[in-house]
C-alpha positions in Angstrom: -4.0 9.1 24.4 -4.1 5.7 24.7 -6.5 5.2 21.5 -4.2 8.0 19.7 -1.4 5.9 20.0 -3.4 2.6 18.9 -4.5 4.7 15.8 -0.8 5.8 15.0 0.8 2.2 15.5 -2.4 1.2 13.3 -0.9 3.9 10.1 2.5 2.2 10.7 2.2 -1.3 10.6 -0.5 -0.8 7.6 1.9 1.0 5.9 4.7 -1.2 6.6 3.3 -4.4 5.0 2.1 -2.4 2.5 5.5 -0.7 1.6 7.1 -4.7 2.3 4.4 -6.0 -0.3 5.8 -3.6 -2.6 9.7 -4.4 -1.7 8.6 -8.3 -3.1 6.9 -7.3 -5.9 10.0 -5.3 -7.1 12.4 -8.3 -6.2 10.3 -11.4 -7.5 7.1 -10.2 -8.9 5.6 -11.6 -12.3 4.6 -9.6 -15.2 1.3 -10.1 -17.1 -0.9 -7.9 -19.0 -4.3 -6.6 -17.4 -7.4 -5.3 -18.3 -8.6 -1.7 -17.0 -11.9 -2.1 -15.5 -12.3 1.4 -14.3 -11.4 4.1 -12.6 -12.0 6.0 -9.5 -10.8 9.6 -8.5 -10.3 10.7 -4.8 -9.4 14.9 -5.2 -6.9 15.0 -6.7 -6.0 11.7 -7.4 -6.9 8.6 -9.3 -6.7 4.8 -9.1 -6.5 2.5 -11.7 -9.4 -1.0 -10.7 -7.8 -3.5 -13.3 -8.3 -7.6 -13.7 -5.6 -9.6 -14.8 -5.4 -13.4 -15.7 -2.4 -16.0 -14.0 -0.7 -18.7 -16.1 -3.1 -21.2 -14.5 -6.1 -18.9 -16.2 -7.2 -17.8 -13.0 -8.5 -14.2 -12.5 -7.8 -11.5 -10.2 -9.3 -7.6 -9.4 -7.1 -5.2 -8.0 -6.6 -1.5 -7.5 -3.6 0.5 -8.4 -1.9 3.1 -6.2 -3.8 6.3 -6.6 -1.9 8.6 -8.9 -1.9 12.4 -9.7 -2.9 11.4 -13.6 -2.9 8.5 -15.8 -3.5 8.3 -19.6 -5.2 4.4 -18.9 -9.0 4.4 -19.9 -11.4 1.9 -19.2 -10.3 -1.6 -21.7 -7.1 -0.4 -22.1 -4.4 -3.1 -21.6 -1.9 -2.0 -18.2 1.5 -4.1 -17.6 0.3 -6.0 -13.8 3.4 -7.2 -11.4 1.7 -9.3 -9.0 3.7 -11.7 -6.3 3.3 -15.4 -7.5 3.5 -16.0 -3.8 0.7 -14.4 -3.0 -1.2 -13.6 -6.8 -3.9 -11.0 -5.1 -1.2 -9.1 -4.2 -0.7 -6.8 -7.7 0.4 -3.6 -9.3 0.3 -1.9 -11.8 4.1 -1.5 -13.6 3.9 2.3 -13.7 2.3 3.0 -9.8 5.2 0.3 -8.4 8.2 2.8 -7.7 6.0 6.4 -6.8 4.6 3.6 -4.4 7.8 2.8 -2.8 8.7 5.6 -2.5 5.7 7.3 -0.8 5.1 4.7 1.7 8.5 4.9 2.9 8.3 8.3 3.8 5.5 7.9 5.5 7.1 5.6 7.8 9.8 8.2 8.0 7.4 10.7 9.1 4.9 8.4 11.3 7.2 5.5 13.0 9.3 8.3 15.2 5.6 9.7 16.3 4.3 6.5 17.0 7.3 5.5 19.0 7.2 9.0 21.1 3.6 8.0 22.0 4.2 5.0 22.9 7.0 6.2 25.0 4.2 8.9 26.2 1.6 6.1 27.3 4.1 4.4 29.2 5.4 7.1 31.2 1.6 8.0 31.7 1.0 4.3 33.1 4.1 3.9 35.3 3.3 7.5 36.4 -0.8 6.7 37.7 0.7 3.2 39.1 3.3 5.2 41.2 6.3 3.4 40.2 
């Protein structure tokens, strides 16, 4: 049971971090033009791999949130939003809001399960200890 709780807890923490990163990008992100370097598919979803250059000339690479479709092709210019405080955190402008919506729904769905499993773990441990 503890393994399941740990896995669900990890999912909640990871999703919450990614959601906070997205909120920071939306609130204080800086825009730049990047280039699509490649596309990758996972079942029915496509992610855009892109590179972007900061004003100081530093170049970074990132991968977009998976989306149902895109008109972007390798070599095309893309609008990138990056976090000036953590420039390795970036997202395509077109994926930012959909990513926030999906992660918010995931948190609403998974957090109650994680809390239930944590309480159940404590209850089982206390029962085993005879408390």
